[in-house]
C-alpha positions as a LaTeX table, in Angstrom:
\begin{tabular}{lrrr}
\hline
Residue & $x$ (\AA) & $y$ (\AA) & $z$ (\AA) \\
\hline
Unk1 & 25.36 & $-166.95$ & 11.48 \\
Unk2 & 23.25 & $-164.16$ & 12.85 \\
Unk3 & 20.44 & $-163.63$ & 15.26 \\
Unk4 & 17.22 & $-162.53$ & 13.64 \\
Unk5 & 14.40 & $-160.47$ & 15.13 \\
Unk6 & 11.49 & $-162.59$ & 16.35 \\
Unk7 & 8.15 & $-161.22$ & 15.20 \\
Unk8 & 5.59 & $-160.84$ & 17.96 \\
Unk9 & 1.83 & $-161.24$ & 17.96 \\
Unk10 & $-0.14$ & $-159.48$ & 16.38 \\
Unk11 & 2.40 & $-159.04$ & 13.52 \\
Unk12 & 0.50 & $-159.85$ & 10.30 \\
Unk13 & 3.15 & $-162.24$ & 8.89 \\
Unk14 & 2.30 & $-164.62$ & 11.72 \\
Unk15 & $-1.17$ & $-165.04$ & 10.21 \\
Unk16 & $-0.07$ & $-165.84$ & 6.65 \\
Unk17 & 0.02 & $-169.30$ & 5.16 \\
Unk18 & 3.64 & $-169.85$ & 4.17 \\
Unk19 & 4.93 & $-170.66$ & 0.70 \\
Unk20 & 6.64 & $-173.95$ & $-0.17$ \\
Unk21 & 10.38 & $-174.00$ & $-0.81$ \\
Unk22 & 11.21 & $-175.14$ & $-4.35$ \\
Unk23 & 14.72 & $-176.32$ & $-3.52$ \\
Unk24 & 17.20 & $-176.02$ & $-0.67$ \\
Unk25 & 19.88 & $-173.61$ & $-1.85$ \\
Unk26 & 22.60 & $-171.65$ & $-0.01$ \\
Unk27 & 20.03 & $-169.03$ & 1.02 \\
Unk28 & 17.86 & $-171.65$ & 2.77 \\
Unk29 & 20.90 & $-173.29$ & 4.40 \\
Unk30 & 21.87 & $-169.90$ & 5.87 \\
Unk31 & 18.27 & $-169.39$ & 6.99 \\
Unk32 & 18.27 & $-172.76$ & 8.80 \\
Unk33 & 21.46 & $-171.78$ & 10.65 \\
Unk34 & 20.30 & $-168.24$ & 11.48 \\
Unk35 & 16.97 & $-169.59$ & 12.73 \\
Unk36 & 18.75 & $-172.12$ & 14.98 \\
Unk37 & 20.99 & $-169.36$ & 16.37 \\
Unk38 & 17.95 & $-167.15$ & 16.98 \\
Unk39 & 15.94 & $-169.95$ & 18.59 \\
Unk40 & 18.77 & $-170.94$ & 20.92 \\
Unk41 & 19.60 & $-167.35$ & 21.92 \\
Unk42 & 15.93 & $-166.94$ & 22.89 \\
Unk43 & 15.86 & $-170.23$ & 24.86 \\
Unk44 & 13.35 & $-171.73$ & 22.44 \\
Unk45 & 13.03 & $-175.33$ & 21.28 \\
Unk46 & 11.33 & $-174.65$ & 17.95 \\
Unk47 & 11.08 & $-171.83$ & 15.43 \\
Unk48 & 9.23 & $-171.36$ & 12.15 \\
Unk49 & 10.32 & $-169.01$ & 9.35 \\
Unk50 & 7.34 & $-166.62$ & 9.69 \\
Unk51 & 8.45 & $-165.97$ & 13.27 \\
Unk52 & 11.53 & $-164.26$ & 11.81 \\
Unk53 & 9.57 & $-162.50$ & 9.07 \\
Unk54 & 10.10 & $-165.02$ & 6.25 \\
Unk55 & 7.12 & $-166.48$ & 4.41 \\
Unk56 & 8.61 & $-169.93$ & 3.75 \\
Unk57 & 7.65 & $-173.40$ & 4.95 \\
Unk58 & 10.80 & $-173.90$ & 7.02 \\
Unk59 & 11.12 & $-174.99$ & 10.66 \\
Unk60 & 13.96 & $-175.74$ & 13.05 \\
Unk61 & 13.68 & $-177.72$ & 16.28 \\
Unk62 & 16.05 & $-178.80$ & 19.02 \\
Unk63 & 14.61 & $-180.38$ & 22.14 \\
Unk64 & 18.07 & $-181.42$ & 23.33 \\
Unk65 & 18.56 & $-184.35$ & 20.95 \\
Unk66 & 20.26 & $-182.38$ & 18.17 \\
Unk67 & 18.85 & $-179.97$ & 15.62 \\
Unk68 & 16.12 & $-180.82$ & 13.14 \\
Unk69 & 15.96 & $-178.63$ & 10.03 \\
Unk70 & 13.09 & $-179.26$ & 7.65 \\
Unk71 & 11.47 & $-177.50$ & 4.74 \\
Unk72 & 7.96 & $-178.17$ & 3.43 \\
Unk73 & 6.94 & $-180.38$ & 6.36 \\
Unk74 & 3.74 & $-182.31$ & 5.74 \\
Unk75 & 1.82 & $-184.56$ & 8.08 \\
Unk76 & 1.69 & $-188.17$ & 6.90 \\
Unk77 & $-0.05$ & $-189.56$ & 9.98 \\
Unk78 & $-1.34$ & $-188.30$ & 13.32 \\
Unk79 & $-1.65$ & $-190.55$ & 16.34 \\
Unk80 & $-5.12$ & $-191.04$ & 17.76 \\
Unk81 & $-4.17$ & $-190.44$ & 21.42 \\
Unk82 & $-4.03$ & $-186.81$ & 22.52 \\
Unk83 & $-2.27$ & $-185.06$ & 25.37 \\
Unk84 & $-2.94$ & $-181.65$ & 26.82 \\
Unk85 & $-0.02$ & $-179.50$ & 27.95 \\
Unk86 & 0.89 & $-175.86$ & 28.52 \\
Unk87 & 2.73 & $-174.37$ & 25.55 \\
Unk88 & 4.69 & $-171.16$ & 25.24 \\
Unk89 & 5.74 & $-169.37$ & 22.08 \\
Unk90 & 8.56 & $-166.97$ & 21.27 \\
Unk91 & 6.09 & $-164.89$ & 19.22 \\
Unk92 & 3.50 & $-164.78$ & 22.00 \\
Unk93 & 5.56 & $-163.74$ & 25.03 \\
Unk94 & 4.33 & $-164.16$ & 28.59 \\
Unk95 & 1.58 & $-166.61$ & 27.63 \\
Unk96 & 1.29 & $-170.29$ & 28.47 \\
Unk97 & $-1.69$ & $-171.91$ & 26.78 \\
Unk98 & $-3.09$ & $-175.37$ & 27.41 \\
Unk99 & $-3.17$ & $-177.11$ & 24.02 \\
Unk100 & $-4.44$ & $-180.61$ & 23.25 \\
Unk101 & $-2.43$ & $-182.28$ & 20.49 \\
Unk102 & $-1.83$ & $-185.80$ & 19.17 \\
Unk103 & 1.03 & $-187.39$ & 21.10 \\
Unk104 & 2.49 & $-188.95$ & 17.94 \\
Unk105 & 3.05 & $-187.68$ & 14.42 \\
Unk106 & 4.84 & $-188.73$ & 11.26 \\
Unk107 & 5.91 & $-185.99$ & 8.87 \\
Unk108 & 7.86 & $-185.76$ & 5.64 \\
Unk109 & 9.82 & $-182.89$ & 4.12 \\
Unk110 & 13.22 & $-181.83$ & 2.82 \\
Unk111 & 16.34 & $-181.70$ & 4.97 \\
Unk112 & 19.14 & $-179.13$ & 4.62 \\
Unk113 & 20.77 & $-181.32$ & 1.95 \\
Unk114 & 17.62 & $-181.11$ & $-0.21$ \\
Unk115 & 16.89 & $-184.78$ & 0.45 \\
Unk116 & 13.46 & $-186.16$ & 1.37 \\
Unk117 & 13.18 & $-187.17$ & 5.02 \\
Unk118 & 10.54 & $-188.75$ & 7.18 \\
Unk119 & 10.36 & $-188.08$ & 10.92 \\
Unk120 & 8.43 & $-190.19$ & 13.40 \\
Unk121 & 7.94 & $-188.28$ & 16.61 \\
Unk122 & 6.37 & $-188.88$ & 20.01 \\
Unk123 & 5.82 & $-186.79$ & 23.11 \\
Unk124 & 7.53 & $-183.39$ & 23.27 \\
Unk125 & 9.05 & $-183.66$ & 19.78 \\
Unk126 & 5.62 & $-184.40$ & 18.27 \\
Unk127 & 4.16 & $-181.41$ & 20.15 \\
Unk128 & 6.89 & $-179.04$ & 18.96 \\
Unk129 & 6.55 & $-180.23$ & 15.35 \\
Unk130 & 2.78 & $-179.66$ & 15.45 \\
Unk131 & 3.25 & $-176.23$ & 17.10 \\
Unk132 & 5.67 & $-175.17$ & 14.34 \\
Unk133 & 3.37 & $-176.55$ & 11.62 \\
Unk134 & 0.62 & $-174.35$ & 13.07 \\
Unk135 & 2.92 & $-171.34$ & 12.48 \\
Unk136 & 3.36 & $-172.30$ & 8.81 \\
Unk137 & $-0.42$ & $-172.25$ & 8.45 \\
Unk138 & $-0.94$ & $-168.90$ & 10.22 \\
Unk139 & $-2.17$ & $-170.39$ & 13.50 \\
Unk140 & $-0.91$ & $-169.27$ & 16.93 \\
Unk141 & $-1.34$ & $-170.46$ & 20.50 \\
Unk142 & $-3.68$ & $-167.50$ & 21.10 \\
Unk143 & $-6.13$ & $-169.37$ & 18.85 \\
Unk144 & $-6.35$ & $-172.03$ & 21.57 \\
Unk145 & $-7.23$ & $-169.44$ & 24.24 \\
Unk146 & $-10.76$ & $-168.81$ & 25.42 \\
Unk147 & $-12.38$ & $-165.64$ & 24.09 \\
Unk148 & $-12.04$ & $-163.82$ & 27.42 \\
Unk149 & $-8.43$ & $-164.86$ & 27.92 \\
Unk150 & $-7.59$ & $-163.69$ & 24.39 \\
Unk151 & $-9.09$ & $-160.25$ & 25.11 \\
Unk152 & $-7.19$ & $-160.07$ & 28.41 \\
Unk153 & $-3.92$ & $-161.04$ & 26.67 \\
Unk154 & $-4.45$ & $-158.43$ & 23.93 \\
Unk155 & $-5.12$ & $-155.71$ & 26.50 \\
Unk156 & $-2.01$ & $-156.61$ & 28.52 \\
Unk157 & 0.10 & $-156.72$ & 25.35 \\
Unk158 & $-1.27$ & $-153.40$ & 24.13 \\
Unk159 & $-0.57$ & $-151.79$ & 27.53 \\
Unk160 & 3.06 & $-153.03$ & 27.46 \\
Unk161 & 3.55 & $-151.53$ & 24.00 \\
Unk162 & 2.32 & $-148.12$ & 25.14 \\
Unk163 & 4.39 & $-147.89$ & 28.33 \\
\hline
\end{tabular}
């Protein structure tokens, strides 16, 4: 199990819509494990494959209740109630963005054993799932920023890169 490099905004892979996984094979099982190792070593609670440079619909999550590994996650149902909360992202360092999301979600996908699973999530788990699904569709927390804040963030990021 190895640690992978986390891609940072504005890396172009973070804007791509990811490809579905045909079947969970040894390669995907290794990817799940490497992504979990990478996420944990970076003190994250969720990670999507494009964040480590892989264009596959794979996410891993661990909010302290044990790891969730899922390929091809799809939303079955979104709750009507929404909650707003500050979110961070390993690919968008030094930014906390207020994001309004449904507080409940039901998704389906494939687990690491290539079996169909359904996950019903509330609260933080629902938020993390929806955040990671955004990644699979090329959406980032910067997309929830105001226009002026986005410009300010880009300038600060650009200045850090050139120091």
